Structures are given as C-alpha cells and as structure tokens.
N, C-alpha and C positions, 0 to 999 in steps of 0.2 A: 593267572586268575588274581593273584595278589596285586599285581601291577594295575589290573583293571579296576580293582576296588579302590586302590589309592588314587587312581586317576579320577574315578567318579567322585570320591570324597573331595579332592582338590577342586574339581569343577563346581561342585555344590558350594564349597566354601567361597570360591571366587564370586559366584553368582550371589551368595548371601552378602558378601562385602559390598558389591555394586549396589544391591537393593538397599542395604543398610545405610550406605553413604547418603541416600536421599530420604532416610526415615525422618518423620516429623517435620517435613518441609513441603512447601508448594513446589511442584516440579514444573519448570517451564522449558519445553523443547525449543531449541533454536535451529532452524534449518536455514543455513546461510549459504551464500556463494561468494567466496573470496577469490576464486580462480576463474579463468576463462574470460571471454570478451565482455561479460557483464559484471565481472568482479570489481570494476572501477566504480560501480554504483553499489554493489552488494556489500563490499567490505566496510565502507563507512556506515552504512545502515546497520550492519551487525554490531559494529563498535558502539554506536549510539544506544542500541537496544540493551546490550550487556552493561554498559556504563550506568544506565538508568536502574537496572536491577541491582547493581552493586551499591548505588546511592541509597536505594530504599532499604537495603539490608543494613548499611552503615548508619543512616540517619534515623530510621524508624524501627530497626530490629526485625524487618520483614513486614508482613501484612497481618494485622490482627494478632501480633505476637508470634507468628509463625514465619520462620526464615524462608527466603526464596532460594531454590536451587535450580541449576540449569545445566544443560549439556548441549554443545554445538555439534552439528553434523553438516558436512559440506555436500551441497547438491550440484554445484557447477551450473545452476539454472537449468538442470535437465529433469523433466518429470519423472523418469525412471529412477534417477538418483534420489529425488525427493521421496518417492514411495519407499525406497530402501531405508532412508532416514526415518520416515514416519513409522515404519514397522519396528525399527530399532529402538525408537524413543517412546512409543505410545504407552508402554506399560511400566515405564520407569517411575520411581518415586513411590511413596507410601500409598497414594491414592491414584497413581497414574498421571499421565500428561494432562495439564490444565487446558491449554489451547495452543493450536498451531497457527503460525503466520508464514505462509510460504513465500510471499513477495514474488509471486509468479502466477500468471493466468493459466499457463499450461499445467502447472502442478495442481492448481485448484481444480481444474476439470478432471485430472487424473485421480484425485483422491475422493471425489464426491461420494461415490457409492460406499465407501468404507466408514464414513463418519457416523451414520446412524447405527451401524453394527457395533462400532467401538465406543459410541457415546462420547465423542470428542468434538468440540466445536472448532470452527475455522474462522479467523478474522482475516478478511481480505479488504483492507482499508484503501479505497481508491482504485481497486482493481478487481480481477476475478470474473466470475460468471455474473453478469448484470442482473438477470432475473432472479438470482438468489436473494435479492432484496425483498422478495415476497416470502416472509417467514412462515406463512401458512403451508407452503410447499417445500421450502428449504429451511427446516428448523435448526440445522446445525451450521449454517453458513451466514456470516455477517459482513457484508460489504459496507462497513461503517463509514459514516460521514457523507460520502458521496461516491456513487458508482460511475462507470464509464459513460452511460447514457446521460446521466445528470450533468456530468462534467462537459459533455458535448453541447448541451443546451446553454451552459454558461459561456462556453467559448464563442458560440455564435452571437450571444448577447453582447459579449465583449467587443467583438468585431463591429457589431451594430453601433455600439457606443463610440468607437473610433470613427465611424462613418457619419454619425449624427442622428441615428435612430434606426429602428427595425425596418422602416419603410425604405431605407437607403440600401438594404441588402438586395433588393430586386435588381436583377441584371448583372450582379457581381459574378466573377468567376473565382471559385475557391478550389484549390488543389488539396487533396488529402493524401499526404505522403506518409505511408504507414508501414510498420514492421509486418512482414508477410507471415503472420502467425495468428493464433487465436486471439492474442492480445491486440494485435494491430487491426484485425478485422472486426472486432467487437462493436465498434461504433458505426459500422456501415448502415444498419437499419435506421438509426436515429438521425444520422446526417442526411439520408435520403428523404426522411420525413420532413426535416427542417428545410431542405432545398425546395421541396414541393410547397411548403407553407409560405416561405418567404420569397420564393421566386429567384433564388440564385442558382447558378450553374455549378455542378459539382463533378469533379473527376478524380478518380483514385489512382495512386501511383505506388504499387507495392515495392518494398525493398527486401531483398533476400537476406536471411540470417548470414553473418552477424551484422552486415551493413557497412562493411569496410569499402567496398567498391560500388559507388553510386553514380558514376559519371553518366551512364546511359539513362538512368532514371531522371537526372536533372536536365539532361538535354531535352527529354520529352516534356518535363515541367516547363522549361523555357519556351518551347514551341506552343504550349497551351496558353501562355501569357496570363497567368492568374493575377487577380487583384490581391489575394491573400493565400498563404499556405498554412494549412493545419498540419502540424508535425506530431506523429505518434511514433516516436523512437524510443530506444532503450539501449543503454550501454554505449559502445563506440558508434552506434548508428547516428545518434543525435548530433554529436560534434562533427561527424563527417557530413551530415546533411547541411549543417550551417555553413561549413566550408564550401561545399558544392553549390549551395544557393548563391553565395557570393560570386563564384565563377560563372554561374548562370545569369548574373546581373539581377538577382532578386534581393532587394534590400531586406535586412534583418527585421526592420520595423514592420514588415508585412508578413512576418512569420509568427504564428501563435502555437506554442508547444503544449503538449499534455503535461499532467503532473510529473510523469516519468521522463520527461525531457526538460526538466526544470532544475538543473543543478550546476554547480561550478564545473563539474566534469564535462558538461555539455558546452559551456560557454567560454571557459578559459583557453582550451587548446586552439580554437579558431581565431583567437586574438581579436583584432578590430572588426572582423566579420560578424562578431556576435553583438556588437553595440546596437542597442535598440530592440533586440530580440525580447519577446515577452512570452510568458508561459503561465499556465494554471497552477495553483497551489492550494493545498489544504491548510497551510500554515502561513503565518506572517513572518517576514524576514527578521533576522536579528537574534541575539542571544542575551538580551537584557532581561529576560523573564526569570522569575525566581528558580524555576526548575533547573536552568543551566548554571545559575550561581551555586545551587546546592550540589550539582555534579562536580563543579570546580572545587568546592570546599571539601566534600566528603570522599571524592574519588581521585581527582587529579592532584590535589594538594597532599594527599596521602600516598602518592606514588602508585596508585592502584588502577590507573586508567588502561583501557584496552588498546587505545590508539594514541596518536600524538595530540597535544593540546590544540594545535592549529586546526584540527578537524572540526572542533566545536564551532569556531568562528567562521571557518571558510568552506564548510561542506554542508550544503543543504540536505544531502542524503543522511548525514550524521543526525541532523535534527529530526528527519523523518523516522530514523531508527529510534530516537528517544521517544517519539510519539507512539511508535509500536510498543515500546516498553510501558508507556503510560497507559495505553488501552488494555494491555495484559494485566497490569497491576490493579487498575481500577475495576476490571471485571472480576478479579479474584476478591478484591475488597468488598464489592457489592454482594458476591456470593456468600461471604462470611457473615453478612448481616442476617441472612436467612438460615444458614447451616452451621454457624458457630465457628469458634476459633480453633480450627484444626486444618490439616492439609486438605485442599479442595480437589475434588475429582473433576474430570471434564464435564460430566453431566451437571454438576453443581455450578461450574463456571459458565456453562451455557445459559443457565437461569440468570446468572449475574449480568452477562452481556445483554440479554434480552430486556433487562430492567434498568439499563443505564439511563440516567437523566442528568446530562451535564449542563446544568444551569450556570449562570455567571457566578453565583455564589460558590458552587462546587468547583468550578474551574479556578477560582481564586484560592481555595483551600489546596488545590492540587499544584498551585504555582504556575499555571499555564493560562491564566485569564488574558485574553487578547492575542495569545499565541494561536489559538484555534477558536472557531465560533462555537456557540452552544448547540446541542442537538439532543434528541431523545429517541430511544429505540423502543419499539413495541413488538408484540408477537407477530403482527402482520407486516410491520415495517422494520426490516433489519438494516436499513440504510441510515435513516434519520434525517435525510434531506437537508444537510448542511449547505450553506452558501460557499462560493468559491472566490478566492482572492487571486488576482493576476499580478505578476511581478515582472519588472523590466530590468534587463542587464545594462548597466551604465558603463561597462568597461572594467569595473573593479568589483562591483557587488550588485546584488539584486536589490531593487527598491520597489515599493508599492506602485502599481500601475493602475489600480482601480480600488474602489471600495469592495466590500463583500458583495458578490453578485448572486442573487437567488437563482436557483435552478428552476426549470420549467416542469414542475411535477404534474401539471395538467396534461402534458404531453408524455412524460416518461412513465408515470404510474400505470396508465391503461396498457401501454406496451409491455411493461413488466408483468402485469397480471395475465395478459393474454399468452405471453411466452411461457410463464410458469404454469399456467393452466394446461397448456399443451404437454408440457413435461410431465405433469402430474397424471394426465390421462395415459400417456405412454407407459409410465411406471406403475400405474394402478395405485396412486397415492391418495389418501384422504387428507383433509385439512388438519393441520397441527394446531389450529387456533380455535377449536370448538369450545 
C-alpha cells in the first residue's frame, strides 16, 4: 500500500512538472514526420517551423510578451500516429494546444470530428479537405491561402499561358499522375470540370504508396501520349516520377507539379531529367527576405538551429516550414489583440485565424513582403483565395516561371459550397456564420 501511494505521488509530481514546464506560455504542438518515405520532405519542414518559433522567442520574447513553447511528436505521415500525437499534445500547456498543422491530407480527414469537441483549430495550408474552405460548415479548419481545387485552376491557367491562351487548351491531352490516396484524388472533381469547360482530354494515372516503383505507370502514360503531365506526388514519388518521365521520353518542360512536388528533394536526385520542370508554389523562391535574415541572426548565429544552415538556402520545404511557423505565430498574435497578453487557447486562436488580414503593410512588418501574396480570411472563407506562383527548375535552383496567377473562384467556390452543404446535411450541422 505504501509503495502504491509513493507511486501515485511520483506520477502526480511528474505530471505536474510536465504541465508546469509550459506554464505561462503559448503551447504549439508540432506533429512532424522525419522518418519513412515522406521524411525527405517532412524533416526540413519541421526544422523551418521550429527555427521560426526559436527566432520569435529570441528576437521578440515570444508573442505579446508571452513565450512560445512547443513539443514535437513523430507521426511518420500515418493518420493513426497523428491521432496518437494529437491526443498526447492537445491538453498540454497552460491553455492547451493553440493550433495543429498536420501537413497531411489523410491526418486532416482523420481528426476532423475531434476538433469541435476539443475546440482546437487546424491549419491546412495548401492541402487538406478542400470544402473545409467553407467556414460556415467547417469552423475549426483553415486551408489558408490556397486549397487543392484553387491550385488546380491555377495550374490549368499556367498551362494555358504556355500554350498561348485558354482557347489553346481545346484538344490537348493532359495526364494526371497522382498519389493514390485522399491527397492525390482530391483534385479529381475540379480537373474533370475544367476538362469539360476548356475541351481538353484528361486521363488519370494513380501511383501506389510510396511511389518507388512507377515503371508500369509511366509505360501507360507514354502510350497515352500526353501534351502535358500534371504531377501530384509527395516524398520519394515525385523524384521517381521525374526520372520515369525521362525514360518514357516525356520532357520535363511538359510537366507541372503541385505545391507538394515543388522542392529540391524532387528535382536534385533526377539530375538533368529535372531541368525545365515547373511546379506550383505558395511562396516566392529565395531567402533574401527579412524573416530569413532574422532566423540567421537570432538562431543560426547563436548555434541554436534545428538543422544545417544549407537547408535554409537549398530546401524549399524548409521555407514552407518557416511559413507554417509564420501562420501559427500570426494567428496567436491576432488572438492576443482580442483576448489579452496571456497564453492563448485553441478557441481563442481559432478567432485569430478567422480574422487574419495580411495586407502588404502587415506582411512588411512580418518580414515576408513579396515572399507570399496578401490574403484575408473571413468566417465564410477560410482559404483567402491567394494567387499561385509557378517556379521552374534550371538545374541548380528554382526561378520564377510566372507572375502570381489568380485562381478561378467563380468555379471553385460554388463547388466548395455544394460539397460543404452536403456534408452539413449528413452531419446535421447549422451555419457557424450566423
């Protein structure tokens, strides 16, 4: 009996220490994947995320006088592992978790029903469930900047620019080579709609996880004889696709990748086969923006970086990770404007995200002007409808291949509202924007 009491006291004391370690701080849960076939992308993204949080603490003393605290949990890009991490981290910190960013469509779907119960928001920047852009139905999910369907409209516009106009799309053959998962399949409806509208022929070619063996797929793509290939890969799949495209005698200049097939991890391994490859991006290339100079000064120069210095200059996914940190911190900062200088809860940060208005002036103050375009979130619009920049690989680095291209919201928004309305009816949900 004495041993049981001692054990109970020790367990309580350990729990107290863990909770106390985050007392008086904004708690940021980081669900990363540094292992497995997707770790090649997940690791630099996590490093960028953490380095930005470190920089904010070192430069600003945190957000509104309150330090940032975080804990990382490995998901291996598996939805069940993400849920384990979510449950482990959601109640940590004085006010609980502020906001999760799973960087995974499968994990986004897996956690949806828990968010409203736990009152914790989810940022799914450039990915996730597309119809969650309708905040009246999905008040806890934010596909910030641009969702999958919006990205798809920009990609087809980009191909039209290469061809000389939207009217030149008629009669083209476009192959959609996609990861055979919820992520890869998400753009099926919008691509079909665009094919019908513009008169191009569309054919899908799924690639099984993790995408290492694609020879049979690209043999079929070659037989199709496409004018363009839209690539929706992730992890090792993307670099393998570029290699196999070359073997199938498909020039990289005729390939257009999604945001998540737009990193050096995708283009460096295939070597010369990647030259001319272009892809969509939420960010401009380069590290000459103030935010990166501050990370260099306050984190790298102090010997406190999470990864090697070369990552910042040579890894697009590192810079995406920094942007994840930016959105987390800006959402917390916005929340403190309403709720005061204290640790923010998930519910309070949800309000902060929903009231983001990233004007040029605000982006300048954040040190990211021209790194990303401006956008505004509302109760009904959890995306913001930001434009998309396309980049081209020149053999050494990415360079701009287009101006910012506006997405086609006249096509996307009605589809989002129709899909979200169906979901609301199935779940018996009322509008969150009354």
